[in-house]
N, C-alpha and C positions, 0 to 999 in steps of 0.2 A: 374040558381043560384046554384043548387046542384052540378053541374059539376064544377063551379067556386070554391065552398067551398072545393071540393076534391083537386083541383090543389093547392089552397093555403095551405092546410094541408100537401100535399106532399112536397111543397117547404120548409115549416118550418122544416119538418122532415130531409131533406137532409142538410139543413143549420146547424141544430144542430149537425148532425152526423159528418160533415166535420170539424166543430169547435172542436169537441171533439178529432178527430184524429190529429189535428194540434197542440194540446197543447204539450209543451216540456215535455220530460220524466224526472222524478226526478232522480238526480244523488246522489248516496250514497257516502258521503265524506269518504276519507281514514283516519282512525283514526291516530292522531299524537302521537308520543311516549310521555310518561309521562315526565313532567318537570324534568330536572336533569339527564335524561338517554341519552345514545348515540344511534344513528341509525345504528352503525356498527354491524357486526355479533358478536354474543356473544363470539365466540372463537377467534376473531381477536387478534393478538399480537401487542402491541404498538411498533412503530418504535423506534430504538435506536437513540440517539442524536449523532450529529457529534462530533468528539473528535480529539485532537491532542496529539502526544507524543513527548516530547523533550528529547534528549539524555543528559546524565549527564557525562561530560568529565572525572571528577575525578574518576568515577566508571566504566569507559569504556576503551577499548584499541583496536587499530587497528594494525594488524601485516601482514607482508609478510613473506613467507617461501619458500626457494628455496634450493633444494638438490645440494650440491657441493662436489668436491673432492679436498681437499687441498694438496699441495705438501708435507707438513710436516706431514700428516697423512696417514695411510695405509688403511683407510676405509672412505666412504663418510659420510657427516654430513649435517645438515640443517643450512643454513644461515637464521637468523631470525632478522628482523628489527621491532621495536616497536615504537608506539607513542600514547599519550593520547590527542593529539590536534585534537579532533573531535567535530564538532558542527552540529546543525540542528534539524529538526523535521520531523515527518511523520504524515500526517493528513488523517483522514477517514471521509467519508460522512455517513449519517444516514443509508444507505443500506449496509455499510461495504466496499464499493469500496474506493480505495485510491484517494485522491485529489492531483494529481501530481503537479498542479500549486502551491500548498502550501506545497510541500514536497521536501526536499533536505537534504542530509548529506554530509559534507565536511571534508576532512582530510588534514592537513597541512603536505605535504611530506618533507618539509625542516627540520622537527623535528624527522624524523626517525632515530633510533639509534640501532646498533647491538653490538656484543661483540668486533668488530674490527673497529677502526676508519678509517683505510686505505680503507676497503670495503665500509664504509659509504660515504667517500669522492668520491670514484669512482662512486657509484650508483647515488649520488646526481648530480654529474657533467656530467656523460656520459650516464647513463641508463635513469634516470628520467628527467635529464636536468631541475632541479628545478628553475633555474634562469629564464627560459621561462614558465615552467608549474609547479608552486609551489604547486598546490593542486590537489587532486583527488575528484571527485564529483559523487554522486549517486542520481539519481532521481527515487524513487520507483514508480511503475505503477500498480502492481498487487500483491496481497497476496493470493496464491493458497492454499486452505486447511485451512486457518485461521478461527477458529470458530467465529461466529458473532451472537448476540452481544458478545463482548469480555468478557471472564470470569474474575472473580476477584480472582480466586484461581485455582490451578492445573497447568498442563503443556500441551504443544502442539507442534507438528512439522508441518512445512509448507514450501512452497517455495515463496521467494520474488523475483519478476521479476522487473528489472529496467534498466535504461540507465546509464552505468558507463563511466565516462570521465577521462582518464589518458593520459598524454603526448600529449595533444591536439587532442586525438582521442576518439570518443564516440561509444560505442557498447552496445547492449543489453546483460545482463548477468542474470543468475539465481542463487540465493543464497539458500543454504539449511539452514533452521533456526530451532533451538531448543529454545523454550521460556518457561519461568516460570512466572505465573501471581500471584501477591500478592497485592490485593487492587488496588491502583492507580499506582503501579510500575510493570514494565516488565523487566526481566533480561534474559540473554541467550547468545547464540553464533550463528553467521552466517558465513558460509564459501562458497567460490567459487574458481575457478581456471581457468587459461587461459595461452596461450603461449605468449612469448615476442612479436612476430611479430603481434599478434592480436591488439596491441596498438602501432605498429610502433616503437618498442624498440629492441635494439640489445642485444643478450646474452653477459653478461660480459666476457671479456677476459683479465686476468691479470696474471703476472708471478707466483704469489704464489698459483694460483688456476689452477689445471690441467684440470678440466672440470666442467661445470655447466649444469644441466638438463634444457631443454627448457620447463619449466613449473613453473608458479608462483601460489602459493596458498595464497589467502587472507583470513584472519580470523579476526573477530570482536567479542570481548566480550563486550556486551552492557548492559547498564542500562537506561531505559526510564521511565519518569514520565508523568502521564496523565495530560493534560491541556484542559479545556473546550474551544471550539471555539466561 
């Protein structure tokens, strides 16, 4: 009997011990942030909202500039054609990248005018062939060095990279841009240059012009206004 009581006691001892070891461990819950507070890092900067900029034609101008030597002059001069027939927008995502699918600038080449009507007629009919290719289009893709979020005051210089289509030919071009920020308005100048053959155009050859340099400089004085997307 004594031996049996000892066995029973040992059995109860091991049963209680194993039961205690198999009990689940208490998990200390992670404290939730107080109501009305954010779980982001305290120094995190809020993301900028997407925004679009629309060009203002009445306050903008597109120009071509080509150095030429006229027969009536003893020194070279620049032939300059101008137009205000510009339309389009440039859209930016919240991270500052350009939304190319929502960005395009268009210039009506049929409205280009210089100081000589004969030159204008030749360029429209022979160089640009505006009856077949009436517009020039720029699809912006990248703004290198543009501060983001965009400032509401001050100035900045940056490069705008995009696909330019002229005379039925599309090529990537890089524009040098100087911009001034003033509230919801951005003003400035963008310039780029290329050769006639880059866009399958021929250098103009007319009797009153002795020579024309094989270089076209494009200049755009622009005014953009901010629009929410």
